[in-house]
N, C-alpha and C positions, 0 to 999 in steps of 0.2 A: 221644202224648210212648210213646221207649223207655226200657226200664230204665236204659241209662246217662245220658240227661238228668235221669231222677229221681235215681238213684244217686248218681251223681259232683255233684250241688252238693247235698246231705243231709250227703253224707258229708263235706266242705267247712265247711260248719256245724256238726256232730258234732266234727267234729278242732278249729274253736276252742273249741264248748261244754268240751271234756272240759279243758282249763288254765281253767278258773272256778275259783276256791278255794272248797272248803267251810269255810264260817264258823258261825259260833252263833245261832243267829235270832235279834231283838229284839224288844218287842213294836209297833216302830212299822208304821204299814201305810201303803198305797202311795195319793196324793193322789187321790181320782175325776176322774173326766175327762168335763167335759160338752158334748155335740156342739150346734152351735150351729144346726145347718142346716138341718136338718128344722121339720116345721111346732111342733112342740112340742121345746124343750130337752130333751134325753134324757141320763142318762149313756152313754158309750162301750158298755157293757158290754149296755145294755139297749137299745140302734140293732139292728134284725136285718139287717146290713147288712156287707161289708165296707167298713170306714173305717180308716185314720192318723190319729192327728193328733198331730202337730209345734209341740210349746207353746215356749216361751218360753226357756227353759232349753235347749233341746233348739240353738236358733237360736244361741245365748251361745257354747253348747261349740263348734260350724261355726264363728262370726264369720262368720255368716252376713251378707250383704248383699243377697242378692236372691235370689227363691227358687228359682232352680235349682238355687240351693247344696246344697240341703237336700230336694230331689225323690230323692236314693235310696236315703233312708232308709227310704221310705213301697216297700212290695212290688209289684213288678209296676207301676212306674211310670218314664219312661224321657224324656230330650227331648233337641232336635233343637237346635243354633246356625243357623249360617251364615250368622251375625249378632255383635253385640258381647255378646248374652248370648243362653241358649237358652230362647226364650221360644216355644216351640213345643213341644208337648208331647201325651205319647203314655201310655194309662191301657189297662193286660195288650194292647199290640199298636197299638190305633186309634188314629188324631191325623194330623193336619198335619205334614208337614218343614220346609216353606219359604211362602212366597211372592212373587210374581211381579206377573205383571200379570191373571192368575188372579182372579177374586172366587169368597171361601172361605165356606163354610158349618162351621165350628168344628166339631169330634166332641166338646173338653171345653172346659164353661164354666169359667169365671173370673171370680170376683167377689173384688173390695177393699172392704169395709165394705160389703157389698149392692151396691154398682156396678159395672157391667158391663164386665171388661175382658178376655172372651173375645175370642181370637186373638190379643191385644194382649200378653200378659203379660209383655213387657219392664217395661209398670209397678208389676208388683210386687215393689216394694223389702220389704226388713224392718225396716224405721223401724217402733219403736213396738211392734212385731206382738207381741199375746196367744199365738197360735197360728192353725195352717193348718189346716184340715180336708178331707182329700182321700176324697170316695167314691169309689167302682171300682164302675164297674157302669152301665146309662143308669138316668139321671132324669129319667125320663118323667112322673114326677108334679111333680116337683119343679121343674124347669126345662125341660123340653120342648126343641125341636129342636135347638140347639147341647152337647145332655148326652149324647149316645150313650153316648161312653164313659167319662163321668164328669163330677164335679165338684169344681170347688178353691174351696175358701169360706177367706177370707184375713181376721181380724181382729183391729182393734188394740184395745190396750188401752184400758181405757173412765173417765168421770169416774169421779172414788173421792171418799166421805164425808169423807176427813181430805186433807187439802197432804199430796202427794207426788210425787216423780220421779227423776228423773236424770240425769245428764252423763255424756259415754264420750270418750276420745281414742283412735283406735288408729291405729297406723304397722304397715307392712312389707313385705316385699322390692317389687319392681318401680317403686318411687314409691308404693306405697298408705295413703292416710290418708286414715280416716272421725275426723268432728266431729261427735256429735251431743245432742240434748237433749231433753226429755220433763218435762213438769208438768200438774197438775191437782188440781184441788179445789173444793171449795166458794167459790160466788161468794156466795149467800147462800141460807137455808135451799130454796129452792126450784129453785134452778141452779146445775148445777156444770157445769166445764169440763176438757179436756184438750187441752195443747198438744203437739206434736212438729216436731224440724227435724231434719235429716239432710242431709248432706253426705258425699259419698265420689264420690273419685278414683284413679286407679292409671295409669302409664304402659302400663300393659299389658307383654305376657311377649315381644313382638313386636317381633326389631330390623330395619329399614330399612336393608339394606347401600347404597341406593342413594343415599340422599338422609341417610341416615350419622346417624337418626333414631332412638329405642328410645321415643316413643309413638305410633306411628303408630294403634295399637290401641289407644289408651287408654279408660278408663272414665272420666267427670263425668257426677255424677247427683244431683243437686239435689232432695229427697222434702219436703214440708210436711200438715201434716194440722193440721185444729181440730175439736174437739169442742163442742158443748155441748148440755146436757141438760136439761131445762125442767120440773121434774112442773107443770105449768101448772091444774090442781084435781086433788082427790081421784080423780077419773075418768081423769085424762090427760095424759099421757106426752110428751111430744117431743124428739125429739132430730134436731139437724144438725150433718150429716156433710161439712164442706171438705175438700178434696183438692186437691192439687198434684205434679205428678213432672216434673222438668226434666233428661232426659240428650242429653247430647249426646259423644256418645259416638264412638270411630273405630271402623274398619272396616278390620284390614288381615291377613284371616285363613287367605288361601291361600299356598303359595308352591309357585311350579315346579321345587321340591329334594327339596319337603315336608318341610320344617323348620320353624323358628322363623327365621326368615331373609328376607325378604323381598324385589323389587325394582320395587317399584311409584314409579311415576312420582307419580301421584296417587290415594293410598290414599283409600280410602271412609269413610263415614261412617251412623251407625244410632243415628239423633235420633227423642226418641218429647218434646213437650212435654203433658205433659195438665190440662187445671184439671178436675173434678167437682164435683158437690155431689148430696147425698143428705137425706131426709129422713122420718125416720121416727116413726110415731106409732103410739099405744097406747090405746086408749081402751076402758075397762071401766066404763062407766053403764051398763050394761042388765046385767040377772040371766042369763042364758041365757049371752051370750056376748061378749069380744073383742071389736072392730074392730080388726087391724093392717092399719099399708098401707107403705108404701114406694114414695117417692119420688124414682129420681134422672137423672141427667143427667153425662154425659162428655164433652167437648170434646177430639180431640184430636188436632195435627198429629205425622206420621210423616213421616222421610225416610229413604233406605235409599239408599246406593249402594255403587258401587266398580270401581275400576280394573279391566276387563272379561283385561287380556292380564296381567295381573299383574308386569308390569315395566315398561321405560322405552326409548322409542322406539329406540336406539342398540343392542341389547345384540345386534345382529349384525352391526356394523359392524365391518371387518376382518376376521369370519371366513366360513368355510362356505356359514355359513346367512344372509349377506347376503341383503337382500332380502325373506327370507319374512317377518321381524314384521310384526307388524301396532300398532294404538295404538288403541285403544278404550276409554269408561267406558259405563254407567249408572247410572242414578238414577232411582228413585219419590219420588214425592210425593206421601203421604196425606193426606186432610183427612176424618177421622169421626166427625161426628156421632152419639149414641145415645141417648132417652130410652124412660124404661121405670115403669111402674105396675103396683103387684102389691098389693090391697086384698085380705082374708081374716075369714074369720069364723072364730073360735074358740071352741068349744063348752068352755061352765063345767062343773063337772062336777052341779050340778044338769040340767041340760039334757040328759042324753046320752040316746039315743034307744034302741028296740029293749029295752024291761023295763030301762031304765039301765045295760044292760051295753057301751055305745058311745058316744064320744067321735068328733065332728066335726069337718072342717076342709072350708069352701065358701069360692071367690076365685076373681078371676079377675085377669088378668094382658094386659097391654099395653106392646108393645115397636114402638119405630121405631129404625131406623139409617138413615143415609145416608153411603156411602162416595166422596169422592169424586180417582181418581186423573189423577197426569201421570208420563207416562213420557218423559222425556228420555234419547233411545239414541243413541252416534255413527252407527249406520249404519241409521237411519232416515232415513225422507223427511221424517217433522216428527214433533213430538211428537205422544205418545201421549196421550187421556183418555181418559174413563170413566166413569159414576156407574154408581152399586149401591144402590141402596134394596129395603132390607127392612121390610115390618109382620108385626107378628105379636100372634096375639091368640085368647087364651086361659082355656077354666074348668075347674077345676080341683077333686076332691071325695077326702077321705078319712075311711074309718072305721076307726076300734080299735075291736074288739070285745075283751072278754072272753067269752072261752067257756065259761073255768071259773075258777078259783082261779090255775090254771097257764101256765095256755093263751089264744095274744091272737092277733087274725086283725085283722093291719094290710091292708086293700084299698082303692087308689087309682085313681085317674081322670084322664090330661089330655087335652081334644078341643081343637085347637088348627087355627085358620088363617091358611096367612101367601101374603103376597102378594108376590112381589118383581117388581121390571124393573129390568131390564140395557139401557147402551144405550152406546156408547163409538163412535170419530172412523175407524173404520174400518165404519162403518153396520153397527154390529151389535146388533141389538136384541133382546130374549128379554125376555116379560113370564110371568110364570107363577103361578096360586093353586094350593094345594092347600087337602087338609083333613088332617087325621092325630093319630094318637089312641098314648097310651102310659100305660103306668100300672104296678103292682107289687101282689104276693098275697103277703104277708108271714106263715107261721104261726111262731109264738115260743111255747116252750115254758122254764121257770121248773123246774129242776129239781130244786135249790135257791136257798136265797136270794141264793145267790154264784155261780148256774152257769146258763148258757139255750141253747137249743138252738135254731135254727132254719130254714130253708127261705124258701125265697124263690124268684118268678119276677117278672121285669119281663120289661117293651119298651120300647124304645126306638126313636127314628127321627132320622134327618138329612136333610132335603131336598136334591131334587134341586136343577140348578143348567146354567146354560152356559156352555162355553167361549169363551171370548172371541176368539181368531186365526180370521181366516176364511177362513187359508190350507188351514183342516183341513177334511177332505171333509165332507157333510152326518150321514152317520150317528157323527159324533163331536162333533158341535159340542152335545149337550145329553146330560144322564146325568141317573140316575132316581134317585128316594129309596129312602136302603139301609136297611134294616131290622135288627131284632135282638133276635130273643130271649136271656132270658138265666136261667140255672137253677144254684142257688148256695146249700148249706148248710153253715150253720157253725157252731162253739162259741165263748162266751166264760164266761170268771169267774174269779172269783180262787179262787187255792187257798192253801195253807201261812200260814193264819192271816193271810188278805191283806195278804200279802210278796209274792206274786205274781199276777203279772195278766197274763194271756193269751187270745189269739184266733187259732181258726182259721177259714179260708174257704178251701171247694172250689167251682168254678165251670164252668159250660158256657154258652159263646156261639155261638145260630146266626147267623152275618152271612147275608144276603142280598141279592142287589146290590151288595155291596161296592162304594162309590166309590173306587176307585182311580185313583194317579196314574202318571200315563208321561208320556212328554219322544221329542218327535224330536228327534234332532241332525241337522241337517245342513249342510251345508260352500258359504259363501257365493261368490258366482261372483265379486265386486267386495273380496277382500282371504282371508285366511288363517283370519280370525274363521269360527266357528263360530255357528248360528245355536240356540238351541232354546226349543223350540214345547211350551211346558206343557199338560197339559190333562188334564181327570179323565173316566174311562170307568166303567161298572158292571163287575166282576168276576161269574161266576155264582154262586158263595155260596163261603164258607170257615168253619171253626170253631177258638174260640178259649179256650180253656179251662187249668185247674192247679190251683193251694194257695197259700194265702197266710199265712203263719204271721208275732207279731207274740206280741212281751214282753217286762214290767217286773218284773222282779224284785228285791225288798230283802233284800239276803243279809244283810246286817248294818245294825249302826245308821247305823256307815260305810261300804258298799259298797253299789255299786246295778249290776246289768247290765240291757242291751237289745238285744232281738235285733227281727232280720225277713227272711222267708225267702220269695220267689215263686219259682214255676215255672209256666212258658209253654208249651204249644204256639199255634203261630199259624199255620194254614197254609191256601192258598188253593183249591178246590177247582174246577180251568177248568180241563177236558176235550179243548178246544182250542188251547190254552197251552201250548207244551212248556218253555217257561224257566218260568213262574209256576206249572201245575200241580204240587199238592202242596209247594209250596216254600215255609220258612217266610217270613213275611209282612214288612215290613221294620222295623225299629226298636225288634225284640220279641227280645228275648235268652232264651236259654231257661230262664235262674235267672239272680238279685240275689237279694242278699245288704247286709244291713247285722248289724255284730256290736260292741258297745263296754258300758264299762262306770269308773265312776268312784269314787275310791277321796279317802273324808276320812281325809286322815293326819294333821289335829290340827283342832286348832277352828279357827284359819287355813290350814290348806297342806291339796290337795289337788290331784286328781291324774286325767285323765280319759283316755282310750283309746279310739277305734272303729277299725273297717275296714269297708268295702263295697265290694262286686267283680263283678263282670257278665261273662253271658255273651259269646262275639263274637257279633254281631246282621248282617243286611244292612242296609247303608246306604239303598237305594232298591229298587223294583217293577221298577227300568226297566235296573236294569243289575246286576251279583253280583258290587260290591264289599263286602268287609265288614270291620267293626274285628275287633280282637283283646279276648279274654278279661283282666279284668284285676282286682287286687285294691290297691285303697292303704289306708296308713294312714292316721288323722289323731290328732293331742295339743294333751292343754291345761294345763298349771299354772296353777293359781290360788292367789292369796294376799289373806287378805280381815285388813282394817284400818280401823275406826272409821270402817264405813262405805264404805270403796276395797275394791275389788275390781281387784287388780292379774292382769293372765293372762301370758301366754309361751304362746302355740300356734303349730302348724305343722300344714300340711295337704300331702297328697300328698307323704309323709318321704322313701317311697321312689324318689320324680322318676318315674314312670309315665307316659310317652307315652300321651294317652288320647282318642281320636278320638271330637272332637262332631259331625264332619260331614264328608261325604265326597261326590267323583262320580266317573266311571269312564264307561267307554266312548268317550273324546275326545281326541284330545292338544291340550294349550295349548302345547309351550315349544317355539321357533322352530330352539333349538338342537338339537332333536331331530328335526326337520324334521314336528313334531307328531305324535310315535309316539301310540300309543292307550296312556293309562296308567290309572291310579288317581291322587289327589288329596285330600289330609287336610288336614282346620284338626281343632286340638290344643286340647282343655282343658288347663288351670290344672298347674303344673310345680309342681314342689317351694317352697313359702313360707313362709317363717316371719314373726311379728309381735308385735307387743306391744301389751295395750290396757291401760287403766285405766277403769274404770266407778266414778263416787258414787252413791249412791243415799239420798236423804233422804223 
């Protein structure tokens, strides 16, 4: 990482900090944040790892309806769209950017109330969410094969001991509207409940000039959740979660002119219907341990399709390009079912081992997933079908050892066996069984009661697989397991009489046999279309390293500030590749930051403002197109009255064009005789809205 890559983003961040007002301190303190992703709940400042927690207040401030709208608050976390939502996530530059026919082994795990939605984060709406936890770095002990880069854990509001709930109505530009409600409380002394529903819709911000419509890139998402918490006995607690999402979104994101005006005659769609359930139990009948189990199942129907030519058939009629046009559509229907069982024993204080110094956790994990694909493509000789079945079985253990009153060693190990079988209608068949292991060693030193430093070494893995296209040469048909060592050190704590909470982490990640996505672009002989053959290969190695900073500051009784800064260097080391050797990895900006504050003007009125920014980054490893660096400004004015929270809000106030997906290396415009150029999908433009929420 050169000096300018470090100094420039720090200068921007500090320049923004320079405008923070110096206010008289009060006796108030920042609320303690609890992280629930680990084997035991712990406070954020006692967790020896780089973790971001986004709470319900931050979600409300953004008026966010989906995970993608809050990810930029976390340092070194990025996402890729290419769909109606940014559902492909990268952490520290590692993660997938799209999926077509190839079977994926995801790099970032995604859990919603313990239910596995890894690789299909489109289901991660923010309905009645208590907090979102983003764990950076390999989670080789916690989650295994699908968390090489990190883990996102979304947790909803739980049943309460007293009746409480809320209702919300929100409207905004582009026909945007949200109606939601949640209620929870006791049914009896031993049974509690929480029910939530949300309907979110929008026309989208694309205008289809050919069809004369402004809703071809629309959002239509229904979310439902029910939680029942039953204290079955003094020793047994059972929790049932039922979850349903029905997203029927449009997809008309790319324009031949690189604007928000399209010419598609058959706009696409991005649909996801998910029905899922989880049963969590906690038995405390033994003196030496708790028995904690989680059983979950999710049934997912996904359909993703688009107008491949991004135009109408007669676009060249009467023009010099007449006869050059083509017309095609591509559609992918997936049926994905996954089930998982996680059972663990968590030691009680009286069962600590090694002379009473060590608490322990031992567990076993099983996961089965079956994904069936149907692809319907205009220029294919027939429908393409495939079946990808994976089974993961793991044993894991962790020790938390107090070496002294101030020094704790966390040691964890996970051994995993993975069996995968793939077959398709092109007579491609592949099966593999492999044993993998990961883990972590963390040394945590408590400087004072409020400050802690830690050092962490962890190992993660991402299973190998098969490329489905039979046109590939034999050496490109399979790819190997990727391994990564993560070295990290950090400081966390509270200062200024508990009014300032901050954490900083420095990390170095050594990646071996990097799984890198490539794309062959080949002209068709029967039309002016081009064929894309996506496939994964293994790069020699690479290194991802950087710094992550976060803080929350209660400057006065009425003024709070927050901020985050991520610096990242992520390069390939491929001596035989002139294009990729020493080039930054895709979707890995050198810096990104967020800075914001909230001022309580009076008992009834407050205002919040935040700025988020990102450096430019490469959009793919198969071409040289990049985004532009940007900064976005968001604001919200709140008025509180008799249980009502009325808001006027705006996002992207300066109306910046932000690229959320892009392609290069081919041409798709017959008017230009298919000259090679770049094509971009843009994120949300300037958006204003009003909302009202009533809490009871």
